C-alpha positions as CSV (number, residue, x, y, z in Angstrom):
1,M,-115.2,47.7,-123.5
2,K,-117.4,48.2,-120.4
3,K,-114.9,46.2,-118.3
4,A,-112.0,48.4,-119.6
5,I,-113.9,51.6,-118.8
6,A,-114.8,50.3,-115.4
7,M,-111.2,49.5,-114.7
8,I,-110.0,52.9,-115.9
9,L,-112.6,54.6,-113.6
10,T,-111.6,52.5,-110.7
11,L,-107.9,53.3,-111.2
12,A,-108.8,57.0,-111.5
13,M,-110.7,56.9,-108.3
14,I,-107.9,55.2,-106.5
15,F,-105.4,57.7,-107.9
16,G,-107.6,60.6,-106.9
17,I,-107.8,59.4,-103.3
18,A,-104.1,58.9,-103.1
19,A,-103.2,62.1,-104.8
20,V,-105.5,64.4,-102.9
21,P,-106.0,63.2,-99.4
22,A,-107.5,66.6,-98.5
23,S,-110.8,65.5,-100.1
24,A,-111.3,62.6,-97.6
25,A,-114.9,62.6,-96.3
26,E,-114.3,61.1,-92.9
27,I,-111.6,61.0,-90.2
28,N,-109.3,58.1,-90.7
29,K,-109.3,56.0,-87.5
30,N,-106.2,54.0,-88.6
31,S,-103.9,57.1,-88.5
32,K,-100.2,56.7,-87.6
33,T,-100.5,59.7,-85.3
34,D,-103.2,61.5,-83.3
35,Y,-101.5,64.5,-81.8
36,P,-103.6,67.5,-80.6
37,Y,-104.4,70.3,-83.1
38,I,-103.8,73.9,-82.1
39,F,-105.7,76.3,-84.4
40,V,-104.3,79.9,-84.5
41,H,-106.4,82.7,-85.9
42,G,-105.2,85.5,-88.2
43,M,-105.1,89.2,-87.8
44,G,-108.2,90.6,-86.2
45,G,-109.4,87.1,-85.3
46,W,-110.5,85.5,-82.1
47,G,-110.3,82.2,-80.2
48,T,-112.5,80.3,-77.9
49,A,-111.5,82.5,-74.9
50,D,-113.2,85.5,-76.6
51,S,-116.9,86.0,-76.0
52,Y,-117.7,86.3,-79.7
53,Y,-116.7,82.8,-80.4
54,S,-119.8,81.4,-78.8
55,L,-121.8,83.5,-81.3
56,S,-119.7,82.9,-84.3
57,P,-116.7,80.4,-84.2
58,Y,-113.8,81.9,-86.1
59,W,-113.1,78.3,-87.3
60,G,-116.3,77.6,-89.2
61,G,-118.8,80.2,-88.1
62,G,-118.6,82.3,-91.3
63,L,-117.6,85.3,-89.2
64,L,-121.2,86.3,-88.5
65,P,-123.4,85.5,-85.5
66,G,-125.8,82.6,-85.6
67,S,-123.6,79.7,-86.8
68,D,-122.8,76.6,-84.9
69,N,-120.5,75.2,-87.6
70,D,-117.5,75.1,-85.3
71,I,-114.8,72.8,-86.7
72,I,-113.1,72.7,-83.2
73,R,-116.2,71.2,-81.7
74,I,-116.8,68.9,-84.7
75,L,-113.2,67.6,-84.6
76,N,-113.5,66.9,-80.8
77,E,-116.7,65.1,-81.4
78,K,-114.9,62.9,-84.0
79,G,-112.2,62.1,-81.4
80,I,-109.6,64.6,-82.7
81,E,-108.3,66.7,-79.9
82,A,-108.5,70.4,-81.1
83,Y,-108.1,73.8,-79.5
84,A,-108.3,77.4,-80.6
85,P,-106.4,79.8,-78.3
86,S,-106.7,83.6,-78.5
87,V,-103.6,85.6,-79.2
88,G,-103.1,89.3,-79.8
89,P,-105.2,90.1,-82.9
90,L,-103.0,93.1,-83.9
91,S,-99.7,92.0,-82.3
92,S,-96.5,91.0,-84.1
93,A,-95.7,87.5,-85.0
94,W,-93.1,87.4,-82.2
95,D,-95.5,88.6,-79.5
96,R,-98.2,86.2,-80.7
97,A,-95.8,83.2,-80.7
98,C,-94.9,84.1,-77.1
99,E,-98.5,84.4,-76.1
100,L,-99.4,81.1,-77.8
101,Y,-96.5,79.3,-76.0
102,A,-97.6,80.7,-72.6
103,Q,-101.1,79.5,-73.1
104,L,-100.0,76.0,-74.1
105,A,-97.5,75.8,-71.2
106,G,-99.8,77.4,-68.7
107,T,-97.3,80.2,-67.7
108,V,-96.8,83.9,-67.8
109,V,-96.2,85.4,-71.2
110,D,-92.5,86.2,-71.6
111,Y,-91.8,88.3,-74.6
112,G,-88.1,88.0,-74.0
113,E,-85.7,90.5,-72.5
114,A,-83.8,91.3,-75.7
115,H,-87.0,91.7,-77.8
116,S,-88.8,93.8,-75.2
117,K,-85.9,96.2,-74.8
118,A,-85.4,96.5,-78.6
119,H,-89.1,97.3,-79.1
120,G,-89.7,99.3,-76.0
121,H,-92.4,97.3,-74.2
122,D,-92.8,95.3,-71.1
123,R,-91.1,91.9,-70.9
124,Y,-94.1,90.1,-69.3
125,G,-97.7,89.9,-70.3
126,F,-100.8,88.0,-69.2
127,S,-100.6,85.0,-66.9
128,Y,-102.1,81.7,-67.9
129,E,-101.0,79.8,-64.8
130,G,-103.7,77.2,-64.0
131,K,-105.4,78.0,-67.4
132,A,-103.3,75.9,-69.9
133,T,-105.0,75.5,-73.2
134,M,-104.9,71.7,-73.2
135,G,-105.8,71.4,-69.5
136,E,-102.4,70.3,-68.3
137,P,-99.3,72.4,-69.0
138,W,-97.6,71.4,-72.2
139,N,-94.4,69.5,-71.3
140,L,-92.6,70.2,-74.6
141,K,-92.2,66.5,-75.1
142,D,-95.7,65.4,-76.3
143,K,-96.0,66.5,-79.9
144,I,-98.8,68.8,-81.3
145,N,-99.9,70.0,-84.7
146,L,-100.1,73.7,-85.4
147,V,-102.6,75.2,-87.8
148,G,-102.5,78.9,-88.7
149,H,-104.9,80.8,-90.9
150,S,-103.6,84.0,-92.5
151,F,-101.2,85.8,-90.1
152,G,-101.6,82.8,-87.8
153,G,-99.3,81.1,-90.3
154,A,-96.4,83.4,-89.3
155,T,-97.3,82.8,-85.7
156,V,-97.1,79.0,-85.8
157,R,-94.0,79.0,-88.0
158,L,-92.1,81.2,-85.6
159,L,-93.2,79.2,-82.6
160,A,-92.0,76.0,-84.3
161,S,-88.7,77.6,-85.1
162,L,-88.1,79.0,-81.6
163,L,-88.9,75.7,-80.0
164,A,-86.4,73.9,-82.3
165,Y,-83.6,76.4,-82.4
166,G,-84.2,79.0,-79.7
167,D,-83.0,82.6,-79.9
168,A,-79.3,83.5,-79.3
169,D,-80.1,87.1,-78.4
170,E,-82.5,86.1,-75.6
171,I,-80.1,83.5,-74.2
172,A,-77.3,86.1,-74.2
173,A,-79.6,88.6,-72.4
174,T,-81.0,86.4,-69.6
175,G,-78.8,83.3,-69.4
176,K,-80.2,80.7,-67.0
177,D,-83.4,82.8,-66.6
178,T,-84.2,82.4,-70.3
179,S,-87.7,81.0,-71.0
180,P,-87.7,77.5,-72.4
181,L,-89.3,78.9,-75.5
182,F,-86.0,80.7,-76.4
183,K,-83.6,77.9,-75.4
184,G,-84.4,75.6,-78.3
185,G,-83.7,71.9,-78.5
186,H,-87.4,70.9,-78.4
187,D,-88.7,68.3,-81.0
188,C,-92.4,68.8,-80.2
189,I,-94.1,70.0,-83.3
190,H,-95.4,67.2,-85.6
191,S,-96.8,69.4,-88.3
192,C,-97.1,73.1,-89.2
193,I,-100.1,73.8,-91.4
194,T,-100.8,77.1,-93.0
195,L,-104.0,78.3,-94.6
196,S,-103.8,81.3,-97.0
197,A,-100.8,82.6,-95.0
198,P,-98.9,85.7,-96.2
199,H,-95.5,84.0,-95.8
200,N,-93.9,86.7,-98.0
201,G,-96.2,89.5,-97.1
202,S,-98.9,91.3,-99.0
203,Q,-98.9,94.6,-100.9
204,V,-102.1,95.6,-99.1
205,A,-100.0,95.9,-95.9
206,N,-97.5,98.0,-97.8
207,L,-100.2,100.3,-99.0
208,L,-101.6,100.7,-95.5
209,V,-98.4,100.9,-93.5
210,D,-96.1,102.9,-95.8
211,P,-98.2,106.1,-95.4
212,Q,-96.8,106.5,-91.9
213,V,-99.7,108.6,-90.6
214,T,-102.0,105.5,-91.0
215,M,-100.2,103.4,-88.4
216,L,-99.9,106.4,-86.1
217,L,-103.6,106.9,-86.2
218,I,-104.3,103.2,-85.6
219,S,-102.0,103.4,-82.6
220,A,-103.9,106.4,-81.2
221,V,-107.3,104.7,-81.8
222,L,-106.1,101.5,-80.0
223,N,-105.1,103.5,-77.0
224,M,-108.4,105.3,-77.0
225,I,-110.2,102.0,-77.2
226,G,-108.2,100.7,-74.2
227,M,-109.1,103.9,-72.3
228,V,-112.9,103.6,-73.0
229,F,-113.6,99.9,-73.3
230,G,-110.6,98.2,-71.5
231,N,-109.3,95.0,-73.0
232,D,-112.5,93.6,-74.4
233,F,-113.7,95.5,-77.4
234,L,-116.4,94.2,-79.7
235,V,-115.4,90.6,-80.6
236,F,-112.0,90.1,-79.0
237,S,-109.4,91.2,-76.4
238,L,-106.9,93.5,-78.0
239,Q,-104.1,92.2,-75.7
240,L,-101.8,95.1,-76.1
241,G,-101.0,95.7,-72.4
242,Q,-97.3,95.1,-72.9
243,H,-97.3,98.2,-75.1
244,G,-99.3,100.3,-72.7
245,L,-102.0,100.8,-75.2
246,T,-104.7,98.7,-73.5
247,P,-105.0,97.6,-69.9
248,E,-102.7,95.0,-68.3
249,Q,-104.3,91.8,-67.1
250,D,-105.5,93.1,-63.7
251,E,-106.4,96.6,-64.9
252,F,-109.9,97.9,-65.8
253,R,-109.0,100.7,-68.2
254,A,-105.9,102.0,-69.9
255,L,-104.4,105.4,-69.3
256,P,-103.7,108.0,-72.1
257,N,-100.2,107.1,-73.2
258,P,-98.8,109.2,-76.1
259,C,-95.4,107.6,-75.7
260,A,-96.9,104.1,-76.2
261,V,-98.9,105.4,-79.2
262,W,-95.7,106.6,-80.8
263,N,-93.6,103.5,-79.9
264,F,-96.2,101.0,-81.2
265,Y,-96.1,102.9,-84.5
266,A,-92.3,103.5,-84.6
267,S,-91.0,100.1,-83.3
268,N,-92.6,98.1,-86.1
269,D,-93.6,95.5,-83.5
270,N,-97.0,94.9,-84.9
271,C,-98.8,92.7,-87.4
272,G,-99.1,95.5,-90.0
273,Y,-95.4,95.8,-90.4
274,D,-94.8,92.1,-90.3
275,M,-97.2,91.6,-93.2
276,T,-95.4,94.1,-95.5
277,L,-93.1,92.5,-98.0
278,R,-90.0,93.8,-96.2
279,G,-91.4,92.9,-92.8
280,A,-92.2,89.3,-93.9
281,A,-88.7,89.0,-95.4
282,E,-87.2,90.0,-92.1
283,L,-89.3,87.4,-90.3
284,N,-88.2,84.8,-92.8
285,E,-84.6,85.5,-91.9
286,K,-85.4,84.5,-88.3
287,I,-87.6,81.5,-89.0
288,K,-86.0,78.2,-89.8
289,L,-87.6,74.9,-90.8
290,A,-87.6,72.4,-87.9
291,P,-86.0,69.2,-89.1
292,N,-88.6,66.8,-87.8
293,T,-91.7,68.9,-88.5
294,Y,-93.9,68.4,-91.6
295,Y,-94.9,71.6,-93.3
296,Y,-98.0,71.9,-95.4
297,S,-99.7,74.9,-97.1
298,Y,-103.2,75.3,-98.5
299,T,-103.9,78.2,-100.8
300,T,-106.9,79.9,-102.3
301,E,-107.2,82.2,-105.4
302,N,-110.2,84.2,-106.7
303,T,-109.2,86.7,-109.4
304,W,-109.3,86.9,-113.2
305,D,-106.8,88.6,-115.4
306,I,-107.7,91.5,-117.6
307,S,-105.1,93.6,-119.3
308,E,-102.9,95.2,-116.5
309,F,-105.2,94.2,-113.7
310,E,-105.9,91.0,-111.7
311,L,-109.6,91.7,-110.9
312,P,-111.7,90.1,-108.2
313,D,-113.8,87.2,-109.5
314,K,-117.6,87.0,-108.9
315,G,-117.2,84.6,-106.1
316,L,-115.1,86.9,-104.0
317,S,-116.7,88.0,-100.7
318,I,-117.7,91.7,-100.8
319,I,-115.5,92.5,-97.8
320,F,-112.4,91.7,-100.1
321,Y,-113.4,93.8,-103.1
322,I,-111.5,96.9,-101.9
323,S,-108.4,95.0,-100.9
324,S,-108.4,92.9,-104.1
325,M,-108.6,96.1,-106.1
326,M,-105.7,97.5,-104.1
327,L,-103.7,94.4,-105.0
328,A,-104.8,94.8,-108.7
329,S,-103.4,98.4,-108.6
330,T,-100.0,97.1,-107.7
331,K,-99.6,94.9,-110.8
332,G,-96.4,95.7,-112.7
333,K,-95.0,97.8,-109.9
334,T,-92.2,97.0,-107.5
335,Y,-92.6,96.9,-103.7
336,D,-89.7,96.3,-101.4
337,G,-87.6,94.9,-104.3
338,I,-90.3,92.5,-105.6
339,K,-91.9,93.1,-109.0
340,I,-95.6,92.4,-108.8
341,E,-96.4,90.0,-111.7
342,G,-97.5,86.4,-112.3
343,D,-98.5,84.7,-109.1
344,W,-97.8,87.9,-107.2
345,A,-100.8,89.5,-108.9
346,K,-103.1,86.5,-108.4
347,N,-104.7,86.6,-104.9
348,D,-107.5,85.5,-102.7
349,G,-108.6,89.1,-101.9
350,I,-105.8,90.0,-99.5
351,V,-102.8,87.5,-99.9
352,P,-100.9,87.0,-103.2
353,L,-100.7,83.4,-104.3
354,A,-96.9,83.7,-104.6
355,S,-96.9,84.6,-100.9
356,A,-99.3,81.9,-99.7
357,R,-97.6,78.8,-101.1
358,Y,-94.3,78.9,-99.1
359,P,-91.7,81.3,-97.7
360,S,-89.4,82.5,-100.5
361,C,-86.4,81.6,-98.4
362,D,-87.5,77.9,-98.6
363,A,-88.4,77.9,-102.4
364,E,-85.5,75.7,-103.3
365,T,-86.8,72.7,-101.3
366,A,-90.6,73.3,-101.6
367,L,-92.6,70.7,-103.5
368,S,-96.1,70.1,-104.8
369,Y,-97.8,67.5,-102.5
370,E,-99.9,66.0,-105.2
371,S,-96.9,65.7,-107.6
372,E,-94.9,63.9,-104.9
373,I,-97.7,61.5,-104.2
374,E,-98.2,60.8,-107.9
375,K,-94.5,60.0,-108.2
376,G,-94.7,57.7,-105.2
377,N,-92.1,59.8,-103.3
378,K,-92.1,59.8,-99.6
379,I,-93.3,63.0,-97.8
380,K,-90.4,64.2,-95.6
381,P,-90.2,66.6,-92.7
382,G,-88.2,69.8,-92.8
383,R,-89.5,71.1,-96.1
384,W,-92.7,72.7,-97.5
385,Y,-95.4,70.8,-99.4
386,Y,-98.0,72.9,-101.0
387,F,-101.4,71.7,-102.2
388,E,-103.1,72.5,-105.5
389,T,-104.6,76.0,-105.2
390,M,-108.3,76.0,-104.4
391,T,-109.6,78.4,-107.0
392,G,-112.9,80.3,-106.7
393,M,-112.3,80.7,-103.0
394,D,-111.3,83.8,-101.0
395,H,-109.2,84.5,-97.9
396,F,-112.0,83.9,-95.4
397,D,-113.4,80.7,-96.9
398,F,-111.3,78.6,-94.5
399,C,-113.4,80.3,-91.8
400,G,-116.6,78.9,-93.2
401,T,-117.8,81.9,-95.2
402,K,-118.9,79.5,-97.9
403,D,-119.1,75.8,-98.5
404,Y,-116.1,74.1,-100.0
405,P,-116.3,72.1,-103.2
406,E,-116.4,68.9,-101.2
407,G,-118.0,70.4,-98.1
408,F,-116.8,72.4,-95.1
409,E,-116.1,69.5,-92.8
410,E,-114.5,67.3,-95.5
411,F,-111.7,69.8,-96.0
412,Y,-110.7,69.8,-92.4
413,F,-111.1,66.0,-92.2
414,G,-108.8,65.7,-95.2
415,M,-106.3,68.1,-93.6
416,V,-106.3,66.0,-90.4
417,N,-105.9,62.8,-92.3
418,T,-102.9,64.1,-94.2
419,A,-101.1,65.3,-91.1
420,N,-102.0,62.1,-89.2
421,S,-100.8,59.8,-92.0
422,R,-97.2,60.1,-91.1
């Protein structure tokens, strides 16, 4: 009997390791690949170029000063090349993808002639010449892994899609002068990993954006901040010079710009609109799955059901109680054609579970990673694989706001091992 029990336990342990590689406790040195990792923060976030990162790393610092639990540093110490660029914290997914590309390629940000004209802002932004994220300008041949938390998910998905397929409007607008980002034909993204990303939007964005005066006030406040503080405000650079709300790269302060205030609000070229259910649907129409890129999504959920509401659980960070209650108030209602029920009501404080798993446009091919491993099926590129939801965790827990069930470092080691295993 003891031998039988021992054998069962051994098989269970082996199965557990195979089925959930994200729980690995160490970096696997026998990986098939070891491409660099580019970590992209979410809305209102910051990267290593921002001064606040030294006080509190976005990736592991718990969002408050005094922590040195920086997963970027930890991964580098483990021999995993990792970087955390800074992109516009309030910019649209398109603008952020352009900024991310420019930093990787060590060039001037080109938002695209067609996009810039359509949204009424400057075509060019900050210059990263001589300041490439990985030291040497990215040649679009050596592969990288992209990791996006929250709205960073839309950023990395769009970048991967543009590199693979380009953009017909930008090519038509500028011909030979089109940025390599918009030309397509680049097979250079090994994996695209999202953490609690609003692939299909969030009702919270609808509740904030739909009252039109809200975005108008936000636009006015951003311009005022640019006038008083310049680009660097509190923890990060707002990077809205292309809109005229904050200073351009070589300017000290912004000027009062009522036209820019109105345009930023009216053009919908901002993260607020992109995270509404309709804005996310419009983004999903533009974003395609790159055929040779592996797509993985990690999700969290921290609510409990009571009658008509999906209320925040006791483990939810206090910062998310208001937004979680806002989400609870939408249960049973319809927003932008979507009835809020089931996994649309469950959330991590700001992103519905139904939105975080995978883009709705890719639902037909999305698969459970654990189930595919259990069946012995090969993990293939060009489709989404979602991991079992991490319950009892909220939207910021990927940023180190609390320890993971198996430890903070272990989650990221497991994530790296999964991406490197093929």
